[in-house]
N, C-alpha and C positions, 0 to 999 in steps of 0.2 A: 674904480673901473666898472662900468655896467656891461654885462654880457647878455646877449640875446638868449632867451630860453630855448629856442629852436633855431640852430644855424640854418641858413638857406640851403635847401636841397636835402636836408637830413631828417625831416619829419617822417615818422612812421605812424600809420593808422590802418585800420581794417579796410581792405578793398584797394589798397595802393599797389600799383605795379612796382617792380624792383627798379625799373629804369625811369620811373616818373620822378620829376623834381618839384619839390614844394616851392610855391611862389609866395603865397600869403594866406592868412586865415582871419576870420572875424566872427564875433558873436552879433546878435541883434543889438539894436540901439538900446542904451540904458533906460530910455523912456518906458520900455516894456516893464520895468520894475517899479515905476512910480505908483501904479494902482495897487499892487500887492503891499507895498510899504505903507501907503496911506490907509488901506483897509486894516492892516495889522495894527498900526499906530492908533487909529480911531477906536477900534474895538478894545484894544488893550487899555487905553485911557479910560474908556467907558466902564470897563470891568474893574479897574483899579479904583476909580472914583466910587463906584457902587459898593465895592468891598470896604472902602474907608468909611462911607456913610453907614454901612451895616454894622461895622465894629464900633463906631463912635456914637452913632445917632440914637437908636432906640434901645432902651433898657427894658421895655415892656414886652419885647418879643421873646418867645420861649427859646432858651439856649439850644435845644435840639433843632428847632426850625432854623435858627441862625447858622448852625453848623452845616445843615443840609444846603442852605442857600450859598454859603461861602464855598463849600466843596463843589457845588455845581458851577459857580462862577470860576473857580480854579480850573475845572475841566474845560470850560469854554475858552479861558485864557490860553491854556496849553494847546487847544485845538487851533486857535488863530496863529499861535507861534509856529506850530508844526506845518500849518498850511503855507505860511510865508516861507519857511525853510524849503519846503518841497518846490515852490515856485522859483526860489532862488537857485536851487540845484538844477531844475529844468532849464533855466535861463543859461547856465554855464554848460549844460550838456547838449545844447543846440548850437552847432558850429558849422560854418561854411569854410571849406578848405579848397583852395585853388592851386592846381599844379600846372605844369607846362602842357599837360595833355587833357585834363578833365576838371570839371567843377563838381565837388562832392558836397551834398547837403546831408549832414549827419544829425539826426534828431533822436534823442533818447530821453526817456523819463526814468525816474527811479525804479518803477515797478512794471509798467505796462508796455511802453513803446520802445522799439529798437528799429528805427527806420533809416535807411541810407539810400539816397538817390544820387546818381551821377550822370553827367552828360559830357560827352567828348567835345572838346573845344572846336575841332575842325568841322564838326557836323552842325554846329550852331549856325542857323540861317539868319537869325535876327536877335539883337540884344537891345532891349528897351529899358529905359528907366522912367519911373513915374514918381512925382512928388505932388501930392494933392494937399492944399491947404497951407495956411501961414505957418503953422507949427512945423510941418515937415520941411518947408523951405528954410525957415529960420534956424532950425536945428540941424539941417543938412542930412536928413535921412529920407528913405523912400523905398520903393519896390523895384527890384530888378527882375526882368522877364527874359529868360533865355529860351528861344524857340528853335526847335529842329523839326525835321519832317515827322518824326514819330512822337515827340514829347514836348512838353513845355514845363520848364522849371521856374516857379515863382519864388523869389526870396524876398520876404517882407522885412521891414525895419532895418534896412542896410545902412549902417552909419557911414558918413563920408561918401555918399553915393556917387558923386561926380568923379572922384578919384578912382573908385573901384570900377566904375563904368569904363573909364579910359583905360585902366589896366587890363580889363577883360577884353576890350576891343583889340588892344595891342597884342595880348596873348593869343587871341583867336587868329589874328593874321599871321603871327609867328608859327602857330600850329599848322595852319593851312600851307605855309611855305615848306615847313619841315616834314609834314606828313600829308602828301597829296592824297586825294580820294583813295581810300583803301578798297581793294577788291571785295566784292560782296559774295 
């Protein structure tokens, strides 16, 4: 039996009202990880090949010099691995949460950023989706733009953009019926 990690309406996160009900959440498209994976794999392969050549190839090189070169290669190898891990964690720490009242964009990084932007569904004047290029259309991702009078929230690399767009339009109309214009 497969059980949902977060039952509908029961998610808790920073900035959520008590009466707010969770609808859905998502991360950016997996394509955002292709570049960091490729960079890590390329430089790791390059450094491993260089280390192998250094150990097997030249016997005329001074052992002290060989150790310094191998240690520097190891440091670079570890740097590229840690850089990839940081990008992977940042990917999972960037999340969009949609409730019955608001859209929350929560963007955190390991050390530097802790940013949260929210927009009320009933004040959203316009919801636009954009897919530019063959890759975005073929893989089904794009950018959502949520516009209100005071702010514009752009959400890039939205996976399954068509379904999320339809859900957001539906939730906005429900929110407008449920919570008519609030007094200012």
